[in-house]
N, C-alpha and C positions, 0 to 999 in steps of 0.2 A: 516466635523467634525473632531473633533480632537479625534484619534483613537489611542489605544496601539494595538499591534500586538503580538501574541504568536504563535509562531510556530518553528520547530527544522528540519525536513529533505527537503531533494529537493521538495517533493509533495507541500510544504506550499510556496516556493519561486515565483512562478507565480502568487499567490494571493497576496503576499505582494507588488509585481510589479505593480500589477493591482491596489490595492489602491493607491500607489504613482502616477500611469498615471493617476488617477480619480481627484487627486488635495486634497485629503485629508491630514490633518497634522498627520503623526506620531510621537505623543509624545514620545513613548519609544517601543523598540522591545525586547520582552523576547524570550530567546530559553534555551534548556536545556544546562548546563555547557559542556566545551568541554570534550570530550571523546577520548579514543584510535582509532585510525582510519588509514586505509591503511595499506601497507607490514609492515612497521617499527612499526606500532601500537603507534606512537606518538601523545600525546594528540591534538587534533585540535578541532577547532571551528566547529560548526555546519553549516550545508550550508545554514540556515536562518541567522545564527548570519554573517558569512562571508560577504553574500549578503549586510545584512543591514550596515554594516561596511564600504563597498564600495561605500554606498549611503551617508555617513556622518550620520547616524542615532544613535540615543543613543541607546545602548544595556545593557540590564540586564539579569544575568544568574545565579538566585539562585537556589540553590538546591531544594528549596520547598517555595510555596508561602504561605503555611500553618505558614510560622514564621511570628511572630508578626510585625518584623522591616520590613520585604518584603511586607505584606499587608499593614501597614501604608504607606511605599513607592508608591506602586500601588494607593492607595485612593489619595495619594496628588497629583496624576498628573492630576485630574479634568477632567475627559474623558467623551466625548459625549458617546462612545460605545468603547468595546473591542472586537477583533476578533480573535478567536482561530481556527488554522488549522493545526492539528498532532502536537501538542504541548508537549505531554508526561506526562503530570501532571493532576491529578484531582482538579479541583477549587471548593475551599469553597462558600460556602451560602455568606460569607463576600467579596468576589472576586466578585462574580458575581451581587452582587446588587451595586459596586462601580461604575460602568459607568451610567451616567443620563438615556441612554436607555437601558442599559443591555450588556450582552456578547452574541455574536453570532458566530456559528461554522459552519463550512463548514466539511461536511461528505460526504466521497466517498462510499454511497448508496442510495438508494430510502427505506428511514425508512417507517414503522419501520423495514423492512429487514437488516440485516447484521448491528445490532448495535455493537459496540464495537471496539476492536482493529486490526482485520484484514479483513476488509470487502471487499477489492479487492482480495484478495486470495480466500476466503470462497465463493465468486459470482461464480469465475472459476470452483473451485473445485466442487461446489454443481452443476455446467450444467446450471447457468442461462443463458437465452438468453439475458435478457436486465439488465441494471444496470443504475446507473446514479451518480449526485451529487447532495446534498440540501444544504440550508442554514436554520440552525434554531436558534432560541432563546434558548439560554441553561437554563437548569434546574436543579436543584440537583440530579435528574435521570437520569441515564447512556443513553446518546441521545433519551431523551425522550421528547424534547421541541418542541413547535409547529412549523410549517415549514415555510418558509418565501418565498421560491423559489427553482424551480428543473429545471433540467436540464436530458436529456435521452441519453443513448449511447447503441447501441447493442454490443454483445461480438461475436467477431468473431470466426470461426471455428479455427483459428490457433492463437487466442489472448492469450497471456501470462500475468501474472500480472505484467512484466515490461511493455509492451506495451499498457495495459489497465490501469496503474498507470500514464504514460505520458499522455494519452489522457484526463483522468481525472483530472488531473492537469491543463491544460489549458482549459479545460471547464467548471471546477470549479471556476478558477480565474476570468473568464468571468462573469460566473452567480452571482458570489459574488460582483463583482464591480456594477453590475446592481442593487443586493437586497439593497447595501448600499446606491446606489443612491435614491431609493425609502425610506428608514428609514429616509435619511436626509430630504426629502421632506415631511415627513410626510404621505406617501402615502400607505405604506408598510402594506401587509395584511398576518395576520399568520393564519394557517389551523393546528387545532390540529390533532397529528397523529392518526390513528384508533388504536382500543384496539387489533383488530385481525392480524395476521399474523407476529409478531414480532419474529425476530431470533437473535442469538447472534454470532457474529464473534470472536472467541476465537483467543486469541495468538497461531502463529503457534509454536507445540513444535518440537524438535530435530529429535524425535521417527517418526513424521508422515513423513519425506522425503525420508526414505527408502522404495524402491520400492517393494510393494507384487504382484508379477506375477500372484498369485493365486486369484485375484480380476478381477472383469469384465472389459473389454479391455476399456471402454469408461470411466470407472473411473479412470484406470490407468493413459490414456492420460489427463484427467482433472488435476489428480495428478502432473504431470508433468509440464503443463503449469500454473497451479496456483502457482506452486512454483518456478516458474522461473522468474529472474535468481538467487531471494535470497529465502530459504537456498539452493535451488537446489535439485530435488530427484533425487536418486542416487542409482546404483547397484554396485555389484563386478562382476569381470570376473577373470579366472584364467590367469596365466602367468608363464613362464619360473622362473620369481622371485617372484612369489608368487601371491596372489588376488590382483589385481587393482580397486581402486574405481574410479568408472565414474559417473560424474554428467549428467543428461539428459535433455537440455533446450529448447527442442520444440519435438514435436510429434505429431501424427495424428492417429486416429484410422483407421484402415482397417477390413472389414466383410471377416475375414479368420479363419481358425481352426487350431491348435496345441497343443503342450503340453506346460503349464505354463511355463515361464521362458526359454523357449527354441528358439533359433533364427530361423526361418523357410526358411529364404534365407541368402546370403552372404550381404546383404544391409539394416541388421538392422531391419528386421521385426520380432516381438517377440509375441510369443504366451501368450495369458491370459486366464482367466476362462471365455470363451465368448468372441470370436473376437480376434484380434490382434493388437499391436501398433507400427507403423513405428517410429522408432527414426531418429530425422533430424537434430539435432544440439547436441553436447557433450562436455565434457571437462572432461579430464584425470587431476589427482590431480599434481597441479605444472607446469600447461600448460594452454594455452589460448582456449576458446571455439571455436569450430571448426565445419563446415558444415558436415554431414554424410560422403560425399563422400572422403574429406580430412582427417576426422579422420580416416578412413579405410584403405588411402593409409599408414599411419603411424603404425597403430595398427590394422591389420585384424581380423575380427570376422567372421568365416565361419559357415555355414548353420549346424545347429546341435548343436551350441555352447551353454553351460549350463549358465544361468545368475542368480545370486544370490544376 
């Protein structure tokens, strides 16, 4: 088919690669405009734009597809279909109706659970045992269209948003290629989403990243893993030079009791309101991430230390 691909972050790159490998004609790739990235914060193209240009594909980066000239240029592509994977813009009905067969979205949850911006993080933070990826036909409603295909993944006990992101990106790309094959053959089957069970994965706010040790240990553990590696759940600990901010990138729940926010041993077991959390991977400000043993060699935290 003749396809336009709309995507921006790393998550979308395997899907674009899968469509190319499947032999579809990629008429154009749309991505968000270059943005400040990296340590120097210099404007850089998105991962999707960089990958598309490496494959000599035409790339457009309009600030908004709502503009009349951008919408006209999209319609002029003469598309069979458009595929959207974490693009970052809301598409108007005019755009959704432009391709002959419609627009299709790869979403990283089992709809209608976790519609919206942060389904991977929210699934872990909520304690879901299972998640997945689905391809749906896009409609004006937020992630409300009929589902054309699904793949399911278990969420492991030490799963982070980063590891689940990578697994879903790969599984979703494979699913997308299969669904597009059935769409081209005219054999695709669309199933309406159920009315019950809808939840919304709101965008992660900075205030959610600070750890509250006075919460149940299982909830704290899920918060740490659900926000790893970005933005990273964090706490502060006192030092001779003042409070030091530390991100926690991996943890596990332990059935131990102790005062919330106080270390119960010298290996970073921290008391919570019900149970405790063992911190397994951490990062000080301005430093690289480290496993707990390496972190403690350079920054010891003794039993009885209060974490804030």
